[in-house]
NUZAGU-55873 format. One record per residue (C-alpha): y, x, z; residue number from 1. Coordinates in steps of 0.25 Angstrom, whole numbers, plus 5000, padded with zeros to 4 digits. Layout:
# residues N
Y_X_Z_NUM
...
END
This chain:
# residues 815
5218_5551_5473_1
5232_5546_5477_2
5239_5535_5470_3
5254_5538_5469_4
5259_5526_5461_5
5252_5513_5456_6
5258_5502_5448_7
5252_5489_5443_8
5259_5476_5441_9
5247_5467_5438_10
5249_5458_5451_11
5240_5446_5452_12
5248_5433_5450_13
5245_5420_5457_14
5237_5415_5446_15
5228_5427_5446_16
5226_5425_5461_17
5222_5411_5458_18
5212_5415_5448_19
5207_5425_5458_20
5204_5414_5467_21
5197_5406_5456_22
5187_5417_5453_23
5183_5416_5468_24
5179_5402_5466_25
5173_5403_5452_26
5164_5414_5457_27
5157_5404_5465_28
5154_5396_5452_29
5164_5385_5452_30
5179_5384_5448_31
5188_5383_5461_32
5191_5369_5466_33
5206_5372_5466_34
5205_5373_5451_35
5196_5361_5448_36
5203_5348_5444_37
5201_5337_5453_38
5199_5327_5442_39
5186_5322_5437_40
5182_5322_5423_41
5187_5309_5416_42
5176_5299_5411_43
5173_5301_5396_44
5169_5291_5385_45
5156_5292_5376_46
5164_5302_5367_47
5166_5312_5377_48
5181_5309_5377_49
5190_5307_5389_50
5192_5292_5391_51
5207_5295_5394_52
5212_5301_5381_53
5201_5299_5372_54
5202_5308_5360_55
5211_5318_5367_56
5202_5331_5366_57
5212_5339_5373_58
5213_5330_5385_59
5198_5328_5385_60
5197_5343_5385_61
5205_5344_5398_62
5197_5334_5405_63
5184_5342_5400_64
5190_5355_5405_65
5192_5349_5419_66
5178_5344_5420_67
5172_5357_5416_68
5181_5365_5426_69
5177_5355_5437_70
5162_5355_5435_71
5158_5369_5429_72
5157_5381_5437_73
5161_5395_5432_74
5147_5399_5431_75
5144_5386_5422_76
5156_5389_5414_77
5151_5403_5411_78
5137_5398_5408_79
5143_5388_5397_80
5151_5399_5391_81
5139_5409_5390_82
5129_5399_5385_83
5139_5396_5373_84
5141_5411_5370_85
5155_5412_5376_86
5161_5423_5383_87
5161_5422_5398_88
5169_5435_5402_89
5183_5428_5403_90
5190_5424_5416_91
5184_5412_5423_92
5196_5403_5420_93
5194_5406_5405_94
5179_5403_5405_95
5182_5389_5410_96
5191_5387_5399_97
5181_5393_5389_98
5170_5384_5394_99
5179_5371_5394_100
5182_5374_5379_101
5168_5377_5375_102
5162_5364_5382_103
5172_5355_5375_104
5175_5361_5362_105
5163_5370_5359_106
5159_5384_5360_107
5168_5394_5354_108
5163_5403_5342_109
5165_5418_5342_110
5178_5423_5337_111
5177_5424_5321_112
5185_5438_5321_113
5177_5446_5332_114
5166_5437_5338_115
5173_5437_5351_116
5175_5425_5361_117
5186_5415_5358_118
5194_5410_5370_119
5205_5400_5372_120
5219_5407_5374_121
5228_5398_5382_122
5225_5385_5376_123
5232_5390_5363_124
5221_5397_5355_125
5207_5403_5355_126
5207_5418_5354_127
5196_5429_5354_128
5192_5438_5366_129
5185_5448_5357_130
5189_5461_5350_131
5192_5463_5335_132
5189_5478_5338_133
5190_5488_5349_134
5205_5488_5347_135
5209_5473_5346_136
5205_5461_5353_137
5202_5449_5344_138
5214_5441_5338_139
5207_5429_5334_140
5215_5416_5338_141
5213_5402_5334_142
5216_5387_5339_143
5203_5383_5333_144
5191_5392_5337_145
5178_5392_5331_146
5167_5385_5339_147
5152_5385_5339_148
5147_5373_5332_149
5136_5370_5342_150
5134_5362_5355_151
5139_5369_5367_152
5128_5375_5376_153
5128_5369_5390_154
5121_5377_5401_155
5112_5369_5411_156
5121_5371_5422_157
5132_5363_5415_158
5123_5353_5409_159
5120_5349_5424_160
5135_5349_5427_161
5143_5336_5430_162
5150_5337_5416_163
5138_5340_5408_164
5140_5326_5400_165
5154_5330_5397_166
5151_5343_5392_167
5139_5338_5383_168
5149_5329_5376_169
5156_5341_5370_170
5143_5348_5365_171
5143_5343_5351_172
5151_5351_5342_173
5154_5339_5333_174
5161_5331_5344_175
5170_5343_5349_176
5185_5341_5348_177
5194_5352_5343_178
5202_5360_5353_179
5217_5359_5351_180
5224_5371_5357_181
5239_5372_5361_182
5248_5378_5351_183
5248_5393_5351_184
5259_5395_5341_185
5271_5387_5348_186
5278_5397_5356_187
5290_5388_5360_188
5281_5377_5365_189
5288_5369_5376_190
5301_5378_5374_191
5315_5373_5372_192
5324_5384_5365_193
5339_5384_5362_194
5345_5392_5351_195
5359_5399_5350_196
5367_5407_5341_197
5364_5414_5328_198
5349_5417_5326_199
5343_5423_5314_200
5337_5409_5311_201
5344_5396_5311_202
5343_5387_5324_203
5336_5377_5315_204
5325_5387_5311_205
5322_5390_5325_206
5322_5376_5330_207
5311_5373_5320_208
5304_5385_5323_209
5305_5383_5338_210
5300_5368_5337_211
5289_5372_5328_212
5284_5382_5339_213
5284_5372_5350_214
5298_5373_5355_215
5311_5365_5355_216
5326_5369_5353_217
5338_5365_5361_218
5352_5365_5358_219
5355_5368_5373_220
5350_5378_5383_221
5346_5367_5393_222
5331_5367_5397_223
5328_5378_5386_224
5318_5389_5387_225
5327_5399_5381_226
5340_5401_5372_227
5338_5409_5359_228
5350_5417_5354_229
5354_5428_5346_230
5355_5441_5354_231
5369_5443_5348_232
5373_5430_5357_233
5374_5439_5369_234
5383_5449_5362_235
5392_5437_5358_236
5393_5431_5372_237
5384_5420_5369_238
5387_5405_5370_239
5388_5395_5381_240
5374_5391_5377_241
5369_5405_5380_242
5377_5406_5393_243
5371_5393_5397_244
5357_5398_5395_245
5360_5411_5402_246
5366_5403_5414_247
5353_5395_5415_248
5344_5407_5414_249
5338_5403_5401_250
5332_5414_5392_251
5341_5418_5381_252
5333_5425_5370_253
5334_5431_5356_254
5329_5424_5344_255
5318_5435_5343_256
5311_5426_5354_257
5309_5415_5345_258
5305_5424_5333_259
5294_5431_5342_260
5289_5419_5349_261
5286_5412_5335_262
5280_5425_5329_263
5271_5427_5341_264
5268_5412_5343_265
5271_5414_5358_266
5284_5413_5366_267
5289_5427_5369_268
5295_5430_5383_269
5309_5425_5383_270
5314_5437_5392_271
5310_5447_5381_272
5320_5441_5371_273
5332_5439_5381_274
5346_5442_5376_275
5355_5440_5388_276
5348_5446_5400_277
5354_5460_5404_278
5341_5464_5410_279
5334_5475_5402_280
5321_5472_5396_281
5314_5482_5406_282
5320_5474_5417_283
5314_5461_5413_284
5300_5468_5412_285
5297_5462_5399_286
5285_5469_5392_287
5289_5475_5378_288
5279_5466_5371_289
5287_5454_5376_290
5301_5459_5372_291
5309_5457_5360_292
5304_5468_5350_293
5319_5474_5350_294
5319_5474_5365_295
5306_5481_5366_296
5310_5491_5356_297
5322_5495_5364_298
5313_5496_5377_299
5303_5505_5370_300
5314_5514_5363_301
5321_5516_5376_302
5309_5519_5384_303
5306_5534_5387_304
5293_5540_5382_305
5284_5541_5394_306
5274_5551_5389_307
5277_5561_5378_308
5263_5566_5374_309
5249_5571_5379_310
5256_5580_5390_311
5266_5570_5394_312
5266_5565_5408_313
5269_5550_5408_314
5283_5547_5412_315
5280_5536_5422_316
5271_5546_5431_317
5284_5553_5435_318
5275_5565_5436_319
5282_5573_5425_320
5294_5574_5434_321
5285_5582_5444_322
5280_5591_5433_323
5268_5583_5429_324
5259_5587_5418_325
5247_5581_5411_326
5234_5586_5417_327
5226_5595_5407_328
5212_5600_5409_329
5202_5606_5400_330
5211_5603_5388_331
5213_5588_5391_332
5226_5582_5394_333
5224_5570_5404_334
5235_5561_5397_335
5230_5549_5389_336
5238_5537_5383_337
5231_5524_5378_338
5235_5512_5371_339
5229_5498_5368_340
5234_5488_5358_341
5226_5475_5357_342
5233_5465_5349_343
5222_5455_5351_344
5225_5455_5366_345
5240_5458_5365_346
5237_5472_5372_347
5247_5484_5370_348
5245_5493_5382_349
5245_5508_5385_350
5239_5517_5396_351
5242_5531_5401_352
5233_5541_5409_353
5238_5554_5413_354
5233_5565_5423_355
5246_5573_5427_356
5247_5586_5435_357
5259_5588_5444_358
5263_5601_5451_359
5258_5601_5466_360
5251_5588_5464_361
5238_5582_5462_362
5234_5577_5448_363
5240_5563_5444_364
5234_5552_5436_365
5243_5542_5429_366
5238_5529_5423_367
5247_5518_5416_368
5242_5506_5408_369
5251_5495_5403_370
5256_5486_5392_371
5266_5493_5383_372
5280_5489_5387_373
5276_5483_5400_374
5277_5495_5409_375
5280_5488_5422_376
5267_5481_5422_377
5259_5494_5418_378
5247_5499_5427_379
5251_5513_5432_380
5246_5522_5442_381
5248_5537_5446_382
5237_5544_5454_383
5236_5557_5461_384
5223_5564_5460_385
5218_5576_5469_386
5205_5577_5462_387
5207_5582_5448_388
5193_5579_5443_389
5194_5565_5448_390
5207_5563_5441_391
5201_5568_5428_392
5189_5558_5430_393
5198_5547_5433_394
5206_5550_5421_395
5194_5550_5412_396
5189_5537_5418_397
5202_5530_5416_398
5202_5535_5401_399
5188_5528_5399_400
5193_5515_5406_401
5205_5515_5397_402
5198_5518_5384_403
5183_5516_5385_404
5182_5531_5381_405
5180_5545_5388_406
5192_5554_5390_407
5187_5567_5386_408
5181_5564_5372_409
5195_5557_5369_410
5203_5568_5374_411
5195_5580_5368_412
5190_5574_5355_413
5198_5561_5354_414
5185_5553_5354_415
5188_5538_5357_416
5183_5524_5354_417
5192_5512_5356_418
5186_5502_5365_419
5190_5487_5366_420
5201_5484_5376_421
5203_5499_5379_422
5215_5508_5377_423
5215_5519_5366_424
5221_5533_5368_425
5234_5537_5362_426
5232_5551_5358_427
5244_5559_5363_428
5247_5573_5358_429
5252_5585_5366_430
5266_5585_5363_431
5279_5577_5366_432
5283_5564_5359_433
5296_5565_5352_434
5301_5553_5360_435
5301_5562_5372_436
5302_5576_5366_437
5313_5573_5356_438
5328_5574_5358_439
5333_5563_5367_440
5347_5557_5364_441
5354_5566_5374_442
5348_5578_5368_443
5352_5576_5354_444
5367_5580_5354_445
5364_5593_5362_446
5352_5597_5353_447
5360_5596_5340_448
5372_5602_5346_449
5364_5615_5350_450
5357_5615_5337_451
5359_5627_5327_452
5356_5618_5315_453
5366_5612_5306_454
5372_5601_5313_455
5368_5590_5303_456
5354_5596_5303_457
5354_5597_5318_458
5357_5582_5320_459
5346_5578_5310_460
5336_5586_5317_461
5341_5580_5330_462
5337_5567_5325_463
5323_5571_5321_464
5321_5577_5335_465
5327_5566_5343_466
5319_5555_5350_467
5327_5544_5344_468
5321_5542_5330_469
5307_5543_5335_470
5309_5533_5346_471
5315_5523_5336_472
5304_5525_5326_473
5293_5522_5337_474
5301_5511_5343_475
5303_5504_5329_476
5287_5505_5327_477
5284_5500_5341_478
5277_5514_5344_479
5286_5519_5355_480
5279_5515_5368_481
5285_5524_5379_482
5271_5526_5386_483
5264_5533_5374_484
5269_5545_5365_485
5267_5539_5351_486
5274_5551_5345_487
5265_5561_5351_488
5251_5557_5346_489
5239_5566_5342_490
5236_5568_5327_491
5222_5562_5330_492
5229_5549_5336_493
5238_5548_5323_494
5226_5550_5314_495
5219_5539_5322_496
5230_5530_5319_497
5231_5533_5304_498
5216_5531_5303_499
5217_5517_5309_500
5229_5514_5300_501
5222_5518_5287_502
5209_5511_5291_503
5216_5498_5293_504
5224_5500_5280_505
5211_5500_5272_506
5206_5488_5280_507
5218_5480_5276_508
5217_5484_5261_509
5202_5479_5261_510
5202_5468_5271_511
5200_5453_5267_512
5202_5448_5281_513
5212_5436_5282_514
5216_5427_5294_515
5212_5431_5308_516
5202_5441_5303_517
5214_5449_5296_518
5223_5447_5309_519
5211_5453_5317_520
5211_5465_5308_521
5226_5467_5309_522
5226_5465_5324_523
5214_5475_5326_524
5222_5486_5318_525
5235_5483_5325_526
5228_5484_5338_527
5222_5498_5334_528
5235_5503_5328_529
5244_5499_5340_530
5234_5505_5350_531
5234_5518_5342_532
5249_5517_5340_533
5254_5512_5353_534
5265_5502_5351_535
5275_5495_5360_536
5274_5483_5351_537
5261_5482_5343_538
5259_5471_5333_539
5248_5465_5325_540
5250_5470_5311_541
5247_5460_5300_542
5250_5466_5286_543
5252_5479_5278_544
5267_5479_5280_545
5265_5479_5295_546
5254_5489_5294_547
5263_5498_5286_548
5275_5496_5296_549
5268_5496_5309_550
5256_5505_5307_551
5258_5514_5294_552
5273_5517_5296_553
5271_5518_5311_554
5260_5528_5310_555
5268_5537_5301_556
5280_5536_5310_557
5272_5540_5323_558
5265_5551_5315_559
5278_5557_5311_560
5284_5555_5325_561
5272_5563_5331_562
5276_5574_5321_563
5290_5574_5326_564
5286_5574_5341_565
5278_5587_5338_566
5289_5594_5331_567
5300_5590_5340_568
5292_5593_5353_569
5300_5593_5366_570
5315_5593_5365_571
5318_5587_5378_572
5322_5600_5384_573
5335_5609_5382_574
5342_5606_5368_575
5351_5618_5369_576
5340_5627_5363_577
5341_5620_5349_578
5328_5612_5348_579
5333_5606_5335_580
5333_5619_5328_581
5319_5622_5334_582
5314_5608_5328_583
5321_5610_5315_584
5314_5624_5314_585
5300_5617_5317_586
5303_5607_5306_587
5302_5618_5296_588
5313_5613_5287_589
5327_5615_5282_590
5336_5603_5283_591
5351_5604_5278_592
5362_5594_5277_593
5366_5591_5263_594
5381_5593_5260_595
5387_5579_5258_596
5395_5585_5246_597
5382_5590_5239_598
5375_5584_5227_599
5362_5582_5235_600
5370_5574_5246_601
5377_5565_5235_602
5364_5563_5228_603
5357_5558_5241_604
5368_5549_5245_605
5368_5543_5231_606
5353_5541_5231_607
5354_5534_5244_608
5366_5525_5241_609
5360_5521_5228_610
5346_5517_5232_611
5350_5511_5246_612
5349_5496_5250_613
5353_5492_5264_614
5342_5491_5275_615
5342_5477_5280_616
5339_5474_5294_617
5339_5459_5297_618
5353_5454_5291_619
5359_5468_5292_620
5360_5478_5281_621
5361_5493_5283_622
5367_5502_5273_623
5365_5517_5274_624
5374_5530_5273_625
5371_5544_5272_626
5374_5553_5284_627
5368_5566_5280_628
5358_5572_5270_629
5348_5583_5274_630
5341_5592_5264_631
5327_5595_5269_632
5318_5607_5266_633
5305_5607_5274_634
5293_5616_5274_635
5284_5604_5274_636
5290_5598_5262_637
5289_5603_5247_638
5302_5610_5244_639
5311_5605_5233_640
5307_5616_5224_641
5292_5612_5226_642
5294_5598_5223_643
5302_5601_5211_644
5290_5607_5204_645
5283_5593_5205_646
5285_5582_5194_647
5292_5569_5195_648
5301_5571_5207_649
5310_5560_5213_650
5319_5560_5225_651
5316_5548_5234_652
5319_5542_5247_653
5309_5542_5258_654
5310_5532_5270_655
5307_5538_5284_656
5310_5535_5298_657
5318_5545_5305_658
5306_5548_5315_659
5298_5552_5303_660
5308_5562_5297_661
5304_5574_5305_662
5290_5573_5301_663
5294_5572_5286_664
5302_5585_5287_665
5292_5592_5295_666
5279_5588_5288_667
5284_5581_5275_668
5281_5567_5270_669
5267_5561_5273_670
5261_5550_5265_671
5260_5536_5270_672
5249_5534_5280_673
5242_5523_5272_674
5243_5514_5260_675
5248_5499_5262_676
5254_5490_5252_677
5268_5491_5257_678
5280_5499_5254_679
5278_5514_5259_680
5263_5513_5259_681
5260_5506_5246_682
5256_5519_5239_683
5247_5524_5249_684
5248_5537_5257_685
5260_5542_5249_686
5274_5547_5252_687
5283_5536_5248_688
5298_5537_5244_689
5308_5528_5237_690
5319_5529_5227_691
5327_5519_5236_692
5335_5524_5248_693
5334_5509_5252_694
5319_5511_5254_695
5320_5523_5263_696
5331_5517_5271_697
5322_5507_5277_698
5314_5518_5283_699
5326_5526_5288_700
5333_5514_5294_701
5328_5513_5309_702
5336_5503_5317_703
5350_5496_5317_704
5354_5505_5329_705
5349_5518_5322_706
5357_5519_5309_707
5353_5533_5306_708
5341_5536_5297_709
5336_5546_5287_710
5331_5544_5273_711
5323_5555_5266_712
5324_5559_5251_713
5312_5567_5245_714
5308_5572_5232_715
5295_5566_5227_716
5286_5571_5216_717
5279_5559_5210_718
5270_5567_5201_719
5268_5566_5186_720
5261_5552_5187_721
5269_5541_5194_722
5262_5527_5196_723
5270_5515_5198_724
5267_5503_5207_725
5273_5489_5209_726
5263_5485_5219_727
5254_5492_5230_728
5243_5500_5223_729
5229_5496_5226_730
5224_5510_5227_731
5233_5520_5233_732
5222_5530_5236_733
5222_5535_5221_734
5237_5537_5222_735
5235_5545_5234_736
5224_5554_5229_737
5230_5556_5215_738
5244_5558_5222_739
5250_5550_5210_740
5265_5547_5211_741
5269_5532_5214_742
5281_5524_5212_743
5281_5510_5218_744
5291_5501_5210_745
5300_5493_5219_746
5308_5480_5217_747
5320_5489_5216_748
5322_5502_5209_749
5333_5512_5207_750
5341_5511_5194_751
5334_5522_5186_752
5347_5525_5177_753
5353_5531_5190_754
5342_5540_5193_755
5345_5555_5192_756
5339_5569_5195_757
5341_5578_5206_758
5338_5593_5207_759
5334_5593_5192_760
5321_5585_5192_761
5321_5576_5204_762
5323_5562_5201_763
5333_5554_5210_764
5330_5539_5208_765
5344_5535_5213_766
5349_5522_5207_767
5353_5508_5211_768
5342_5499_5216_769
5339_5489_5206_770
5328_5478_5205_771
5316_5483_5198_772
5306_5475_5189_773
5296_5475_5200_774
5301_5463_5208_775
5287_5461_5215_776
5285_5475_5220_777
5282_5476_5235_778
5292_5488_5235_779
5307_5486_5236_780
5310_5500_5231_781
5303_5510_5223_782
5293_5519_5230_783
5287_5532_5226_784
5274_5538_5232_785
5269_5552_5232_786
5256_5556_5239_787
5258_5571_5241_788
5268_5576_5251_789
5270_5588_5242_790
5276_5579_5232_791
5288_5575_5241_792
5299_5584_5247_793
5310_5578_5257_794
5323_5583_5252_795
5334_5575_5260_796
5335_5568_5273_797
5346_5557_5272_798
5353_5554_5285_799
5358_5539_5284_800
5365_5529_5292_801
5362_5514_5291_802
5374_5505_5292_803
5375_5490_5293_804
5380_5484_5280_805
5382_5470_5285_806
5375_5457_5291_807
5370_5445_5283_808
5376_5433_5290_809
5366_5421_5290_810
5371_5407_5294_811
5363_5400_5305_812
5363_5386_5309_813
5372_5382_5321_814
5366_5377_5334_815
END
């Protein structure tokens, strides 16, 4: 075996070297003399309180700790912990702190959530070292931990020590003081912060907020921790205050630093929110999870996908440049990707293992493991193996070390059991993910120029076959890690994700848990979810709205992007042979641009303009204008003639991300993945539409810098019987089984007197949006639900452009 390249940045710090020396001393049974205090235990009065500072429990505890450290060996410390039922597996420095706490305040009881062992975390809180499940470490946290209401047990060796009398005075539970920990929720403690310019909140608001969180506010930059400004200040040239801060080398950060620090109860890295440095984020070496979310999104979006699928050689190996291919033997591809997201421990990591064959070379084994978004500190090695069988055995051994499971049962039968603190495989499919195989920006113009389709249709297909809309969608969802192909997953993996989601949805509906038990339930699911749906920015979900946005909707988007990846395939080669026409043919549809002078075009524009309300992002409102309207006929969708045979037909708006459109055209609409009491999922596993273009526009709008989008118009047959709701139905299963048409009544409705018919008997509920009598409805606009895809037929795709309407000016207090 020959090692070509190794990389590991886990260098030992001075503190770690010091700890290494400590262990040598402690192995002999006593703490090192260099770490012992030279002071003797202070005399005490009859109440066991320090004579100097009677009643000050914290001061007394410090003196007690010194006495324990000076007089008890590490073996005695372990003996005390063991006899009182405490865990002794922690590092020796931690064991000393545990013993001191136990002898003074009493033995800690077990964690009320998981039965694990409680430990003190940085003198701020007590946390649990156990596991909620094999996916998630325990999230229990408290400043006032439960303690055993019984005398502390003292082993004979300690009873015979020099401090036995001191220890005995704290045995009685009734006389124990209550431990007061430092504040864990004051992120600005000890900081002086200066504010400048027009922020989203007034300076007075932030002054109170900063002081409440332990900091102080200064009107100057002298001696401050940082200067908080609006990012726009740099564009305006700043002020003398900002220039002065820059000259002094002080951090100048965005308001997001204040917001995130308060929300996370911890001061965030200042450099991640810098607004004046010309250095790139990559140059600063800041891990993605420490960056401002907008900066992280830019980084991930611009990153090139490093592995496109099961046969993709990982880019960093450089072996693809030498003709490298994934090693295959006996039907097995030796290429595995893994993920672990443990929100209890704050872990979000990935791992790559590959065997790669290279012409005229030995077999190569590549291994990489690291924290998501922290590539410079990843463990990485590339090894050349002369013995093929030895390399295969080493690969299988590594797989078992990483997952706790055997390789062949997983690769052949997908049999695997998640083990605590171990990675879980991301089951890649044998194809090319669209972020790699789709048309790149430089190919788009050439591809459409050489396309034989109508120019408008060619441009539309070009959008659907380009990388951009899929990269944006995954970036918005935080599911765009460059190391793993989330757009090329097996159906088995997607099914596993769906099952985990549905199981948790049912759990949420029936659970009665509250408080930390409810938090643990959500943390466990979130860890499972973001281990399966590998994310650049996983989060602990808290409620059904977040479950809908970050799990249900995200799953549907990833599922649809996987469909797009398979249809688009590899378009990285020559674009002169008209690949757009080829993909259009594979779609099995007919798409034609609607004449702008036709009645259909005028009807669509009128329907949109009448039922539209501006999309609002922060203080900016966006109007919409129609660019083109496309008529659609697809083999996977009921034709207009077929749908006209059904009763109670309505032309309705359907919201969809651009990234999901290709799947809708290719396969037709799919019902929602689950039932949740929020818009879009309120009526269960249904296809949901609206009579308001304003509702669909929320889904079509993607980003301020991406003003183009698509809205879908479809004919839906509601059936002979339509059930109306003003609140989420308790039983959606009956609706799904009976396939009853549903209308959810919103707080706004379209003026019925303005409705008209299209194509003889298809109702178009086009009318001004007016307040309805259902002021307490959870829906803003009316929603319609059908449960059979054969009851819907996509008729038009409306290409729109979002345009800024104006900005709301909010007065802020001057400095």
